[in-house]
C-alpha positions in Angstrom: -26.0 -57.2 -75.7 -25.9 -53.9 -73.9 -28.8 -52.8 -71.7 -29.9 -49.1 -71.4 -31.1 -47.7 -68.1 -34.3 -45.7 -68.7 -34.8 -42.8 -66.2 -38.2 -41.3 -66.1 -38.5 -37.6 -67.1 -40.0 -36.7 -63.8 -36.8 -37.9 -61.9 -34.6 -35.9 -64.3 -36.7 -32.8 -63.6 -36.4 -33.2 -59.8 -32.6 -33.7 -60.0 -32.2 -30.6 -62.1 -34.2 -28.5 -59.6 -32.0 -29.7 -56.7 -28.9 -28.8 -58.6 -30.2 -25.3 -59.4 -31.0 -24.8 -55.7 -27.5 -26.0 -54.5 -25.9 -23.7 -57.0 -27.9 -20.7 -55.8 -27.0 -21.5 -52.2 -23.3 -21.7 -52.9 -23.5 -18.4 -54.8 -25.3 -16.7 -51.9 -22.7 -18.0 -49.4 -19.9 -16.6 -51.4 -21.6 -13.2 -51.6 -22.3 -13.3 -47.8 -18.7 -14.1 -47.0 -17.4 -11.4 -49.3 -19.9 -8.9 -47.8 -18.9 -10.0 -44.2 -15.2 -9.4 -44.9 -16.0 -6.1 -46.5 -18.0 -5.1 -43.4 -15.1 -6.0 -41.2 -12.8 -3.9 -43.2 -15.1 -0.9 -43.1 -15.8 -1.3 -39.4 -12.1 -1.0 -38.4 -12.2 2.7 -38.8 -14.9 3.4 -36.1 -13.1 1.0 -33.7 -9.9 3.0 -34.0 -11.8 6.2 -33.5 -13.5 4.7 -30.4 -10.2 3.7 -29.0 -8.8 7.2 -29.5 -11.8 8.7 -27.9 -11.5 6.5 -24.8 -7.8 7.6 -24.4 -8.9 11.2 -24.6 -11.6 10.7 -22.0 -9.1 9.0 -19.6 -6.7 11.9 -20.0 -9.4 14.5 -19.4 -10.5 12.7 -16.2 -6.9 12.5 -15.0 -6.4 16.2 -15.7 -9.5 17.1 -13.7 -8.4 14.9 -10.8 -4.9 16.3 -10.7 -6.2 19.9 -11.0 -8.5 19.4 -8.0 -5.7 17.9 -5.9 -3.2 20.5 -6.7 -5.7 23.3 -6.1 -6.3 22.1 -2.5 -2.6 21.5 -2.1 -1.8 25.1 -3.1 -4.3 26.4 -0.5 -2.7 24.3 2.2 0.7 25.5 1.3 -0.5 29.1 1.5 -1.7 28.6 5.1 1.4 26.7 6.2 4.9 27.9 7.0 7.4 27.1 4.2 9.3 23.8 4.4 12.6 25.6 4.9 11.3 27.5 7.9 9.9 24.3 9.4 13.2 22.5 8.9 15.1 25.4 10.5 12.7 25.5 13.5 13.0 21.8 13.9 16.8 22.0 13.9 16.8 24.6 16.6 14.5 22.5 18.8 16.6 19.4 18.4 19.8 21.4 19.2 18.1 22.7 22.4 17.0 19.3 23.4 20.5 17.9 22.9 21.9 20.0 25.7 22.6 17.8 28.8 21.1 20.3 31.2 17.9 20.5 29.2 16.5 17.4 30.9 17.0 18.6 34.5 14.0 18.3 36.7 13.9 22.1 37.2 13.3 22.4 33.4 10.4 19.9 33.2 7.9 22.5 31.9 10.1 23.4 29.0 10.8 19.8 28.3 7.1 19.1 27.6 6.8 22.1 25.3 9.9 21.3 23.3 9.0 17.6 23.0 5.5 18.4 21.7 6.9 21.0 19.2 9.5 18.5 17.9 6.7 15.9 17.3 4.4 18.4 15.6 7.1 19.9 13.3 8.5 16.5 12.4 5.0 15.3 11.5 4.3 18.4 9.4 7.7 18.1 7.6 7.0 14.5 6.7 3.5 15.4 5.4 4.8 18.2 3.3 7.6 16.1 1.7 5.0 13.4 0.9 2.7 16.0 -0.7 5.6 17.2 -3.0 6.5 13.7 -3.9 3.0 12.7 -4.8 2.5 15.8 -6.8 5.7 15.4 -8.8 4.9 11.7 -9.5 1.4 12.5 -10.7 2.6 15.4 -12.9 5.4 13.5 -14.5 3.1 10.5 -15.2 0.5 12.8 -16.8 3.1 14.5 -19.0 4.3 11.1 -20.2 0.7 10.1 -21.1 0.4 13.3 -23.0 3.5 12.4 -25.0 2.0 8.9 -25.7 -1.2 10.5 -26.9 0.4 13.1 -29.2 3.0 10.7 -30.7 2.2 9.0 -34.0 4.0 5.8 -33.0 2.2 2.7 -31.9 1.8 2.8 -28.1 2.9 0.1 -25.7 -0.4 -0.8 -24.1 1.2 -2.2 -20.9 3.4 0.9 -20.5 0.4 3.2 -21.0 -1.7 1.3 -18.5 1.0 1.4 -15.8 1.6 5.1 -16.3 -2.1 5.8 -16.1 -2.4 3.8 -12.9 0.5 5.6 -11.3 -0.9 9.0 -12.2 -4.3 8.2 -10.9 -3.0 6.6 -7.7 -0.7 9.5 -6.9 -3.4 12.1 -7.6 -6.0 10.4 -5.5 -3.5 10.1 -2.5 -2.6 13.8 -2.9 -6.3 14.7 -3.0 -7.1 12.6 0.1 -4.2 13.9 2.2 -4.8 17.5 1.2 -8.5 17.3 2.1 -7.7 15.7 5.4 -5.1 18.4 6.2 -7.5 21.2 5.1 -10.1 19.8 7.6 -7.5 19.5 10.4 -6.6 23.3 10.0 -10.2 24.0 11.1 -9.4 22.4 14.4 -7.5 25.4 15.8 -9.2 25.7 19.2 -7.2 26.3 22.3 -7.4 22.6 23.4 -8.0 20.9 20.1 -4.6 19.4 20.0 -4.9 17.8 23.4 -5.8 14.2 24.3 -9.4 13.8 25.5 -11.5 11.7 27.8 -14.7 10.3 26.4 -17.4 9.3 29.0 -20.3 7.2 27.8 -23.3 6.8 30.1 -26.4 4.8 29.7 -29.7 6.8 29.9 -33.3 5.7 29.8 -33.9 2.3 28.4 -32.5 -0.3 30.8 -30.8 -3.2 29.1 -31.3 -1.6 25.7 -29.4 1.5 26.9 -26.5 -0.6 28.1 -26.3 -2.3 24.7 -26.4 1.1 23.0 -23.4 2.3 25.2 -21.6 -0.9 24.0 -22.2 0.0 20.4 -21.0 3.5 20.9 -17.9 2.2 22.7 -17.1 0.0 19.7 -17.8 2.7 17.2 -15.5 5.3 18.9 -12.8 2.8 19.5 -12.7 1.7 15.9 -12.8 5.2 14.6 -9.9 6.2 16.9 -7.9 3.2 15.7 -8.6 4.2 12.1 -7.2 7.7 12.9 -4.1 6.0 14.4 -5.0 7.2 17.9 -4.3 5.2 21.1 -7.4 4.2 23.1 -7.3 3.2 26.8 -10.2 2.2 28.9 -9.9 4.2 32.2 -13.1 3.0 33.9 -16.1 0.8 33.1 -19.2 -0.4 34.7 -20.8 -3.5 33.2 -24.5 -3.8 32.6 -26.7 -6.3 34.4 -27.4 -8.3 31.2 -25.2 -6.9 28.3 -23.2 -3.9 27.5 -22.1 -1.2 29.9 -23.7 1.2 32.3 -20.8 3.6 31.7 -17.4 3.5 30.0 -14.6 6.1 30.2 -12.0 6.2 27.4 -8.7 8.0 27.2 -7.9 8.9 23.5 -4.5 10.3 22.7 -3.3 11.5 19.3 -2.9 14.6 17.1 -5.9 16.8 17.6 -7.8 14.1 19.5 -10.1 16.5 21.4 -10.7 18.6 18.2 -12.0 15.5 16.4 -14.2 14.2 19.2 -15.6 17.3 20.8 -18.5 17.4 18.4 -19.8 14.1 19.8 -20.8 15.6 23.1 -24.5 15.4 23.9 -27.3 12.8 24.0 -27.4 10.1 21.4 -30.7 8.4 20.6 -31.3 4.9 19.2 -34.6 3.7 17.8 -34.9 0.1 16.8 -36.9 -3.1 17.2 -35.4 -4.3 20.5 -34.0 -7.8 20.6 -34.5 -7.7 24.3 -38.2 -7.2 24.1 -40.3 -10.4 24.0 -42.9 -8.7 21.8 -40.3 -7.3 19.5 -41.6 -3.7 20.0 -39.8 -0.6 18.8 -38.0 1.1 21.6 -36.2 4.5 21.9 -33.0 4.5 23.9 -30.6 7.3 25.0 -27.0 7.4 25.9 -25.0 10.4 27.1 -21.5 11.3 25.6 -19.3 13.8 27.4 -15.9 14.9 26.0 -13.3 16.8 27.9 -9.7 17.7 27.1 -6.8 16.4 29.1 -4.8 19.5 30.2 -1.1 19.8 31.1 0.1 21.5 34.3 0.8 24.7 32.4 -2.7 24.8 30.9 -4.2 24.1 34.4 -2.3 27.1 35.8 -3.8 29.3 33.2 -7.4 28.3 34.1 -9.0 31.0 36.2 -12.5 30.3 37.7 -14.1 33.4 39.2 -15.3 33.0 42.7 -18.8 34.2 41.8 -19.2 31.1 39.6 -18.6 28.7 42.6 -21.3 27.6 45.0 -19.7 26.4 48.3 -21.8 24.6 50.9 -20.9 23.0 54.2 -22.7 20.3 56.1 -22.5 18.2 59.2 -21.8 14.5 59.4 -24.9 12.4 60.1 -25.4 9.2 62.1 -23.9 8.1 65.4 -20.8 9.9 66.6 -19.3 12.1 69.2 -20.5 15.6 70.2 -17.9 17.2 67.9 -19.0 15.2 64.9 -22.6 16.3 65.1 -21.9 20.0 65.8 -19.0 20.9 63.5 -19.6 21.2 59.8 -16.8 19.1 58.3 -18.3 18.3 54.9 -17.6 20.8 52.1 -19.2 20.7 48.6 -17.9 23.0 45.8 -20.1 23.3 42.7 -19.3 25.2 39.6 -22.5 27.0 38.5 
């Protein structure tokens, strides 16, 4: 005898409602997925346009950078003798210095002049050759990027990135070196190319002033090292607590005096002093004096009129013989 399972009508209605809801959710999911794939397909075109715009922006910035660098480079070339003339002059100087009689003691003055000229022309020749190499590298890399941009073929992303990096690096180096040389051409004073002595002296401020001299000493030393100059401490007087009462430096290098002559004067420091128990703000001064180191030939050319000299004589003081107290043996010469 078979038994029938009787299901209430309410349960059947609930099951039917759940089935309808599940069906609608599945249908909505399919539509959402289809719409999502369609959105991805339609969004591909703006991405391609954005990539192309980015490439165009990179090329524009590289063109501007290279144009700026070549513009300053052309100005420097216009104010500099041609490379062929520099090479010819350098060859003549080297030929002259190769003569065995050139290094005789009687020719010492000419030795110094020729040695300096050889160093100057050699440095200028190397700089000009480096400028030409950087300019050619940047120009060739930019032309290659232009070809990549105008071609319809698919670009090699790694190759494009390397070429772009080479172009930017060469253009930036050319711009930096050209700006540095342009600034160095302004240092055309009579002694700008000479070594210099830098004297730092503590002023009002006591221990704070000595520490300020120490800070200036470190600053100038690091700047000279950055410029590839040689720095030698000629004389120093240590402070009672920290720093220095005075420091004298000898700085040697191309246009050393020209670079440092603008530092001459009084330098002021205002800060909360670490040497003050009440942590008060103090003002400190330090004097900076810069003088060129002259050669014997330059010293011979210096002419000081007698009217600019104040000459005074004096007698020795203290115990001594009759001659010491009556004869003026002390002489002081002051340039006024």
